[in-house]
C-alpha positions as CSV (number, residue, x, y, z in Angstrom):
1,M,11.4,-49.2,-17.8
2,G,10.7,-45.9,-19.8
3,K,7.1,-45.7,-18.5
4,R,8.4,-46.2,-14.9
5,I,10.8,-43.3,-15.3
6,L,8.1,-41.2,-16.9
7,R,5.7,-41.9,-14.0
8,M,8.4,-41.1,-11.4
9,G,9.2,-37.8,-13.2
10,F,5.6,-36.9,-13.3
11,L,5.2,-37.7,-9.6
12,F,8.2,-35.6,-8.8
13,V,6.8,-32.6,-10.8
14,L,3.5,-32.9,-9.0
15,L,5.2,-33.0,-5.6
16,E,7.3,-30.0,-6.4
17,L,4.3,-27.9,-7.6
18,G,2.3,-29.0,-4.6
19,G,5.1,-27.8,-2.3
20,C,4.8,-24.3,-3.7
21,G,1.3,-23.8,-2.4
22,A,2.1,-22.1,0.9
23,Y,4.8,-19.9,-0.5
24,N,4.2,-16.6,-2.2
25,F,6.6,-14.2,-3.8
26,S,5.4,-11.2,-1.8
27,G,6.6,-12.8,1.5
28,A,3.2,-12.1,3.0
29,D,2.4,-13.8,6.3
30,I,-1.4,-14.1,6.1
31,G,-1.5,-16.9,8.7
32,T,-5.0,-18.4,8.8
33,A,-6.7,-15.3,7.4
34,E,-8.9,-15.8,4.4
35,S,-10.3,-12.3,3.8
36,F,-9.4,-8.6,4.1
37,Q,-11.4,-5.4,4.3
38,V,-10.2,-1.9,3.5
39,N,-12.6,0.8,4.8
40,F,-12.8,4.1,3.0
41,F,-9.9,6.4,3.9
42,Q,-11.5,9.8,4.7
43,N,-9.5,12.8,3.6
44,Y,-8.9,15.0,6.7
45,A,-5.8,16.7,5.3
46,D,-7.5,20.1,5.6
47,Q,-7.2,19.8,9.4
48,S,-3.4,20.0,9.1
49,P,-2.0,23.5,8.6
50,G,-0.9,24.1,5.0
51,S,-2.6,21.0,3.7
52,V,-5.2,21.0,1.0
53,I,-8.1,18.7,0.0
54,V,-7.8,17.1,-3.4
55,P,-11.0,15.6,-4.9
56,S,-11.0,11.8,-5.2
57,L,-7.7,11.4,-3.4
58,D,-9.4,9.4,-0.7
59,R,-11.1,7.1,-3.2
60,D,-8.0,6.6,-5.2
61,F,-5.8,5.8,-2.2
62,T,-8.4,3.3,-0.8
63,L,-8.5,1.5,-4.2
64,A,-4.7,1.5,-4.4
65,L,-4.4,-0.2,-1.0
66,Q,-7.1,-2.7,-1.9
67,D,-5.4,-3.5,-5.3
68,L,-2.0,-4.0,-3.7
69,I,-3.2,-6.5,-1.1
70,N,-5.4,-8.2,-3.6
71,N,-2.5,-8.6,-6.0
72,L,0.1,-9.8,-3.5
73,T,-2.0,-12.2,-1.5
74,S,-4.6,-15.0,-1.9
75,L,-7.0,-13.2,0.4
76,S,-10.5,-12.4,-0.7
77,L,-11.6,-8.7,-0.6
78,T,-14.8,-8.3,1.4
79,G,-17.0,-5.3,2.3
80,S,-17.5,-6.3,5.9
81,D,-16.3,-8.7,8.6
82,G,-12.8,-9.3,7.0
83,D,-10.2,-11.3,8.9
84,L,-7.9,-8.4,8.3
85,L,-9.2,-4.9,8.6
86,Y,-7.5,-1.7,7.3
87,E,-8.9,1.7,8.2
88,G,-7.7,5.2,8.6
89,E,-7.6,8.7,7.2
90,I,-5.4,10.9,5.0
91,V,-4.0,13.4,7.5
92,E,-1.6,15.5,5.4
93,Y,-1.4,16.6,1.8
94,R,0.8,19.6,1.3
95,V,3.3,21.3,-1.0
96,T,6.4,22.9,0.5
97,P,9.3,24.7,-1.1
98,M,12.5,22.6,-0.8
99,T,15.4,24.4,-2.4
100,A,15.9,28.1,-3.4
101,T,17.6,29.8,-6.3
102,S,20.1,32.7,-5.8
103,D,17.1,35.0,-6.1
104,Q,15.4,33.4,-3.1
105,L,12.7,31.7,-5.2
106,A,11.7,28.1,-4.9
107,A,13.6,25.9,-7.3
108,Q,12.0,22.7,-6.2
109,N,8.8,21.8,-4.3
110,R,7.9,18.7,-2.3
111,L,4.4,17.2,-2.3
112,T,4.0,15.2,1.0
113,M,1.1,12.9,1.8
114,S,0.6,11.2,5.2
115,V,-1.9,8.5,6.1
116,N,-2.9,7.3,9.6
117,V,-3.6,3.6,9.5
118,R,-5.3,1.2,12.0
119,F,-4.8,-2.5,11.2
120,F,-6.7,-5.3,13.0
121,N,-6.0,-9.0,12.5
122,K,-8.8,-11.2,13.9
123,T,-6.6,-14.3,13.5
124,K,-3.6,-12.8,15.3
125,E,-4.5,-9.9,17.6
126,D,-0.9,-9.2,18.7
127,A,-0.3,-8.0,15.1
128,D,-2.8,-5.0,15.5
129,F,-1.3,-1.5,15.2
130,E,-2.0,2.1,14.6
131,K,0.7,3.9,12.7
132,R,1.3,6.9,10.4
133,F,2.8,6.4,7.0
134,S,4.2,9.2,4.9
135,F,6.0,9.7,1.6
136,F,6.8,12.6,-0.8
137,F,7.3,13.5,-4.4
138,D,9.8,16.3,-5.5
139,F,9.1,18.4,-8.5
140,D,10.5,21.6,-10.2
141,D,9.0,24.9,-9.3
142,G,8.2,25.6,-12.9
143,E,5.8,22.6,-12.9
144,D,2.2,23.0,-11.9
145,L,0.9,20.5,-9.3
146,T,-2.0,19.5,-11.5
147,S,0.4,18.6,-14.4
148,I,2.5,16.2,-12.2
149,Q,-0.3,15.0,-9.9
150,A,-1.0,11.6,-11.6
151,E,2.7,10.7,-11.6
152,A,3.1,12.0,-8.0
153,H,0.1,10.1,-6.7
154,E,1.3,6.9,-8.4
155,E,4.7,7.1,-6.7
156,I,3.4,8.2,-3.3
157,F,0.6,5.6,-3.3
158,D,3.1,2.8,-4.4
159,R,5.4,3.6,-1.5
160,I,2.8,4.2,1.2
161,T,0.7,1.1,0.3
162,Q,3.9,-1.0,0.2
163,D,4.9,0.3,3.6
164,I,1.4,-0.6,5.0
165,F,1.6,-4.0,3.4
166,N,5.1,-4.7,4.9
167,A,4.0,-3.4,8.4
168,S,0.9,-5.6,8.4
169,L,1.8,-8.7,6.5
170,G,5.5,-8.5,5.7
171,N,6.6,-10.2,8.8
172,W,9.9,-8.3,8.8
């Protein structure tokens, strides 16, 4: 009798674990896709008035998007012919004054980054889109951009890549 209960319990655990295979905690709807490709996001920010070029911004952003998709899905990263394709360019990277002191000096600045993204899904073509994603990071005027850049990039990249992920695979 004890062995029978043990076997039934073991079988129950196997069925429960097997049932979790199609579910993932990110809520990603990958459909039948098995691979994804993230093409290099060129930095064309200097074509937007007031924007500047930051060395390695394009590489860092491309890697951040690859890492997020890789970490939140079971898809394989490929260099070509992926079922899901992300491509685009960085179109804005600028610092603007946000608030002023009584002396009419900037008290706070805002770093804004915008990315134009084209998404193609070979397994579900009605999911394709081209869209602009943007986010910002506020910092005190007394702080130099280079001193807060790593923190700013982390926050901006986290938000923009998550927004891209939600738009392409979030099924919201």
